[in-house]
C-alpha positions in Angstrom: 133.8 59.1 95.0 130.7 60.9 93.8 127.5 59.4 95.4 124.1 59.5 93.8 121.5 61.7 95.5 119.6 58.5 96.5 122.7 57.1 98.2 123.4 60.4 99.9 119.9 60.7 101.3 119.9 57.1 102.4 123.3 57.5 104.1 122.2 60.7 105.8 118.9 59.2 107.1 120.7 56.0 108.2 123.3 58.0 110.2 120.6 60.2 111.7 118.6 57.1 112.7 121.7 55.4 114.1 122.5 58.5 116.2 119.0 58.7 117.5 118.7 54.9 118.3 122.2 54.8 119.9 121.3 57.9 122.0 118.1 56.4 123.2 119.8 53.1 124.0 122.6 54.7 125.9 120.1 56.9 127.9 118.0 53.8 128.7 121.1 51.9 130.0 122.3 54.9 132.1 118.9 55.4 133.6 118.5 51.7 134.3 121.8 51.5 136.0 121.0 54.6 138.0 117.7 53.0 139.0 119.5 49.9 140.3 121.9 52.1 142.3 118.9 53.8 143.9 117.3 50.4 144.7 120.6 49.2 146.4 120.8 52.4 148.3 117.2 51.9 149.6 118.0 48.3 150.5 121.1 49.2 152.4 119.3 52.0 154.2 116.6 49.4 155.2 119.3 47.1 156.5 120.9 49.9 158.4 117.7 50.6 160.3 117.5 46.8 161.0 121.0 46.7 162.4 120.6 49.8 164.4 117.4 48.4 165.9 119.1 45.1 166.8 122.1 46.9 168.4 119.8 49.2 170.4 118.0 46.1 171.8 121.0 43.8 172.3 121.9 43.0 176.0 125.5 42.1 175.2 128.0 41.6 172.4 127.1 37.9 172.2 123.4 38.8 172.1 124.1 41.3 169.3 126.1 38.8 167.2 123.3 36.2 167.7 120.6 38.6 166.7 122.5 39.9 163.7 123.2 36.3 162.5 119.5 35.4 162.8 118.4 38.6 160.9 121.0 38.3 158.1 120.9 34.5 157.7 118.6 34.7 154.6 120.3 37.6 152.9 123.0 35.8 150.9 123.8 38.8 148.8 124.8 40.9 151.8 128.2 41.4 153.5 128.3 43.0 156.9 131.3 44.0 159.0 131.0 45.5 162.5 134.1 46.9 164.2 134.7 48.6 167.5 136.5 51.9 168.1 139.9 50.2 167.9 139.3 48.7 164.5 138.8 45.1 165.9 136.1 43.0 164.1 133.1 42.4 166.4 130.9 40.8 163.8 131.1 39.7 160.2 128.7 38.1 157.8 129.2 35.6 156.3 131.8 34.3 158.8 134.0 32.8 156.1 134.6 36.1 154.3 135.3 39.6 155.5 133.8 42.5 153.5 137.0 44.6 153.4 140.5 43.1 153.1 143.8 44.4 152.1 144.1 45.3 148.4 140.4 45.8 148.0 139.2 49.0 146.4 136.5 51.0 148.2 135.1 54.2 146.7 132.6 56.3 148.7 130.6 59.4 148.1 131.4 62.9 149.5 129.7 62.0 152.8 131.8 58.9 153.1 128.7 56.7 153.6 127.6 55.2 150.3 130.2 53.7 148.0 131.3 51.0 145.6 133.5 48.1 146.6 135.4 45.8 144.2 136.3 42.5 145.8 137.2 39.1 144.3 136.0 40.1 140.8 132.7 41.2 142.1 131.2 44.6 142.7 129.3 45.7 145.8 127.4 48.7 146.8 128.4 49.7 150.4 127.0 51.8 153.2 129.0 52.8 156.2 127.7 54.3 159.5 128.2 54.4 163.2 125.8 52.7 165.7 125.7 52.8 169.5 124.7 49.5 171.1 122.6 49.3 174.2 125.3 47.4 176.2 128.1 50.0 175.6 128.6 53.7 175.3 131.3 53.3 172.6 130.0 53.6 169.0 130.5 50.7 166.6 131.5 51.1 162.9 129.2 49.2 160.6 129.8 48.5 156.9 127.1 46.9 154.8 127.8 45.6 151.2 125.1 44.5 148.7 126.2 42.3 145.9 125.3 43.7 142.4 125.7 40.5 140.5 122.1 40.2 139.6 122.1 43.8 138.4 125.2 43.2 136.3 123.7 40.1 134.7 120.5 42.0 133.9 122.4 44.9 132.4 124.7 42.6 130.4 121.6 40.9 128.9 120.0 44.2 128.3 123.1 45.5 126.5 123.2 42.4 124.2 119.5 42.8 123.4 120.0 46.5 122.7 123.0 45.8 120.4 120.9 43.4 118.4 118.0 45.8 118.3 120.2 48.8 117.3 121.8 46.8 114.5 118.5 45.6 113.3 117.0 49.1 113.6 119.9 50.7 111.7 119.6 48.1 108.9 115.8 48.6 108.7 116.2 52.4 108.7 118.8 52.1 105.9 116.5 50.0 103.8 113.5 52.3 104.5 115.5 55.5 103.8 116.8 54.0 100.6 113.3 53.1 99.5 111.9 56.5 100.6 114.6 58.4 98.8 114.2 56.3 95.6 110.5 56.8 95.6 110.8 60.5 96.4 113.2 60.9 93.5 111.1 58.9 91.1 109.7 62.2 89.5 113.3 63.2 88.7 113.9 59.9 86.9 110.6 60.4 85.0 111.7 63.9 84.0 115.1 62.5 82.9 113.4 59.9 80.7 111.2 62.5 79.1 114.1 64.8 78.6 116.0 61.9 77.0 113.1 61.5 74.6 113.3 65.1 73.3 114.9 65.2 69.8 114.9 67.6 66.9 112.0 65.5 65.5 110.1 65.3 68.8 110.0 68.6 70.6 106.4 68.2 72.0 107.5 66.2 75.1 106.8 68.0 78.3 107.5 67.4 82.0 104.8 66.0 84.2 104.0 69.0 86.3 100.8 67.6 87.9 102.4 64.4 89.1 105.6 65.8 90.7 106.0 67.1 94.2 105.5 70.7 95.0 109.3 71.2 95.3 109.8 70.0 91.8 106.8 71.6 90.2 108.6 74.9 89.6 111.5 73.1 88.0 109.1 71.1 85.8 107.3 74.3 84.7 110.6 76.1 83.9 111.7 73.1 81.9 108.4 73.1 80.0 108.8 76.8 79.2 112.3 76.1 78.0 111.1 73.3 75.8 108.4 75.5 74.5 110.9 78.2 73.6 113.2 75.7 72.0 110.3 74.3 70.0 109.2 77.8 68.8 112.8 78.7 68.0 113.4 75.4 66.1 110.1 75.9 64.2 111.2 79.4 63.3 114.6 78.1 62.2 112.9 75.4 60.1 110.6 78.0 58.5 113.5 80.3 58.0 115.5 77.7 56.2 112.5 76.9 54.0 111.7 80.5 53.3 115.4 81.3 52.6 115.6 78.5 50.1 112.4 79.7 48.4 113.6 83.4 48.4 117.0 82.4 46.9 115.6 80.1 44.4 113.8 82.9 42.4 116.7 85.2 41.8 119.1 82.3 41.1 116.5 80.8 38.7 116.2 84.1 36.9 120.0 84.4 36.6 120.4 80.9 35.4 117.5 81.3 32.8 118.8 84.6 31.4 122.3 83.3 31.2 121.3 80.1 29.4 119.2 82.2 27.0 122.1 84.5 26.3 124.4 81.6 25.6 121.9 79.8 23.4 122.6 82.0 20.4 124.8 84.8 19.3 123.4 88.3 20.2 124.4 91.9 19.7 126.2 94.0 22.3 123.0 95.9 23.3 121.2 92.6 24.1 124.2 91.4 26.2 124.2 94.7 28.1 120.5 94.4 28.9 121.0 90.8 30.1 123.9 91.9 32.3 122.0 94.8 33.7 119.1 92.5 34.6 121.6 90.1 36.2 123.1 92.9 38.1 119.7 93.8 39.5 119.3 90.2 40.7 122.7 90.2 42.2 121.9 93.4 44.1 118.8 91.8 45.4 120.8 88.8 46.6 123.4 91.1 48.1 120.7 93.0 50.1 119.2 89.8 51.3 122.5 88.4 52.5 123.4 91.7 54.1 120.0 91.8 55.9 120.5 88.2 57.1 123.9 89.0 58.5 122.5 92.0 60.2 119.8 90.0 61.8 122.3 87.3 62.9 124.4 90.0 64.6 121.6 91.7 66.4 119.9 88.5 67.6 123.2 87.2 69.1 122.9 90.1 71.5 126.0 92.0 70.4 126.7 95.5 71.7 125.5 98.5 69.8 128.2 99.8 67.4 127.9 103.4 68.3 126.0 104.8 71.3 125.1 108.4 71.4 122.2 110.6 72.5 120.3 112.2 69.6 116.9 113.7 68.8 114.3 111.3 67.5 112.4 114.1 65.8 115.5 115.3 63.8 116.1 111.7 62.5 112.4 111.3 61.6 112.4 114.6 59.8 115.5 113.6 57.8 113.7 110.4 56.7 110.6 112.3 55.7 112.8 114.6 53.5 114.3 111.5 52.0 110.9 109.9 51.1 109.4 113.2 50.0 109.5 112.3 46.3 107.8 109.0 46.9 105.1 110.7 49.0 104.5 113.5 46.3 104.1 110.8 43.7 101.1 109.4 45.6 99.9 112.8 46.7 100.6 112.1 50.4 101.6 114.8 52.9 103.3 113.0 55.8 103.0 114.6 59.2 105.5 114.7 62.1 104.3 115.3 65.6 105.9 115.3 69.0 109.4 115.5 70.3 111.8 113.2 72.1 115.4 112.0 72.5 117.0 108.7 73.1 120.3 107.0 73.6 121.5 104.4 71.1 122.8 103.9 67.6 121.6 106.6 65.3 122.0 104.6 62.1 120.2 101.6 63.5 117.3 103.8 64.7 117.0 105.5 61.3 116.9 102.1 59.6 114.2 100.8 61.9 112.0 103.9 61.3 112.9 103.9 57.6 111.5 100.3 57.2 108.2 101.3 58.8 107.9 104.5 56.9 108.7 102.9 53.5 106.0 100.2 54.2 103.5 102.9 55.2 104.1 104.8 52.0 104.0 101.6 49.9 100.6 100.4 51.3 98.9 103.8 51.6 96.5 104.5 48.8 96.5 107.7 46.7 96.0 110.8 48.8 96.1 108.8 52.0 97.5 109.8 55.3 100.9 108.9 56.8 102.0 110.3 60.2 104.9 109.9 62.6 104.1 110.6 66.3 106.9 110.9 68.9 106.3 110.9 72.6 108.8 110.8 75.5 108.5 110.0 79.1 110.9 109.5 82.0 111.4 105.8 81.1 110.9 105.5 77.3 110.6 107.2 74.0 107.9 106.0 71.6 107.9 106.4 67.8 104.5 105.6 66.1 104.3 105.3 62.3 100.6 105.3 61.3 99.0 105.1 57.8 95.6 104.6 56.3 94.8 101.7 54.0 93.7 98.1 54.0 93.5 96.5 57.4 95.7 93.5 58.3 94.0 90.3 59.5 94.4 90.2 63.3 95.4 86.5 63.1 98.4 87.5 61.0 99.6 90.4 63.1 101.8 88.3 65.4 103.7 86.9 62.4 104.4 90.2 60.7 107.9 90.4 62.3 108.9 86.9 61.2 111.5 86.6 58.5 110.3 86.4 54.9 106.7 86.7 56.0 104.2 88.7 53.9 100.8 89.4 55.3 98.6 88.6 52.3 98.4 89.1 48.5 96.1 92.1 49.0 99.0 94.0 50.6 101.7 92.7 48.2 102.8 94.8 45.3 104.4 93.2 42.2 106.8 96.0 41.8 108.1 95.6 45.4 111.7 94.3 45.6 111.4 93.6 49.4 112.6 90.3 50.7 110.3 90.1 53.7 113.1 91.0 56.2 112.3 94.7 56.9 110.0 94.2 59.8 112.2 91.4 61.2 115.2 93.9 61.1 113.0 96.5 62.8 112.2 94.2 65.7 115.9 93.1 66.0 117.0 96.8 66.2 114.3 97.5 68.9 115.4 94.5 70.9 119.1 95.4 70.6 118.2 98.8 72.2 116.3 97.1 75.0 113.0 98.1 73.6 110.1 96.5 71.6 107.8 97.0 68.6 104.1 96.3 68.3 101.4 96.7 65.6 97.7 97.3 65.5 95.4 97.5 62.5 91.8 98.6 62.9 89.3 101.1 61.5 91.3 101.5 58.3 94.5 102.5 60.2 97.7 100.5 60.8 100.0 101.6 63.6 103.5 100.4 64.3 104.9 101.5 67.7 108.6 101.5 68.4 109.4 101.8 72.1 113.0 102.6 73.2 114.2 103.1 76.8 115.3 106.6 77.6 118.7 105.5 78.6 120.4 102.4 77.1 122.0 100.2 79.8 
């Protein structure tokens, strides 16, 4: 089952807290039990010194038994057994119970002195040693056992308290981790709600960069950039649809009007031929517009270049100047070509991009003006600059020159132009398809379009 991020974080923090709390509780219990063992060891060592002192000062076996009974009478949690060298019991405390009997389990340490004795459902800590009494040269074997009942009762109560505390701590950690995870992921929910509010009619919504944590700020900024790009693209698409409808309306209206006029009355063959010729011109204009739109759609989808080859940019530019020579002579313009360079890409697409710029330059250059093509090459790129004299373009309108169907202003528009406003858009699409770019500047009576192509197309 897929868990939400909040539940995953809550479960992770709860498990981590449980491990930490259980580890601390276990360590506390182990250290407490070890401390009690050390206390019993110290008590048994103290009783050993007491018994050794009594045996060193005893005058006889009876005197030793009397002295031991008096000394141990108030130690009800102790068991003492004294045996001679033959294993015969000389003294035991209490008298009614012997410390070690058949079937009892006695475990000692490596030295065989300190150990654990289980007897009658109880547990004892034991200490065994040899002691030489004053009244005899034979050593006696002494075994002292301390009852651990009070330690066991304390440890059992401590375990119950720790279990309750651990369960309460784990529950509290689970609730706190859930609350912390939910509060920490609140910016994500806010971003989700804002993203859900984004529609085609409402693209101005942005992510709250200032109020989100640092880890999410980059994500919020990237989402805002994405929304900005979507808003710009959607606005361009909306403008394109509007412009397309406007551009198509004029030729269609002309065709419809001329056809209706032709059908309104009977006319001679020459008139019909003129009307059909006019309609053919409108159809050609529509066909060019549709062809240009299809070309833009293909290039903007990032399709691969149809034909890649290495060619000379100067030779292609010279061929275009030869093609436009008649137009230039009509306006008494002598175009110049300067520089040299080569590039890798589609030859026809390159020629079309430069042709669009050159035709615009010749169209908007006044009589006897200047038109020049400059080519420069470097290790990384080849630049083709088309420059012409004439009216300057408003700097505010320069960024929109490459939009579809956009015309700068009426001062640069010519009534006899049959352009649809797609030429510069196609030029930019060709440059982008080659991995390059196009830019424009207009100042001091000169307008420059710069095409930049990488030296080698990836």
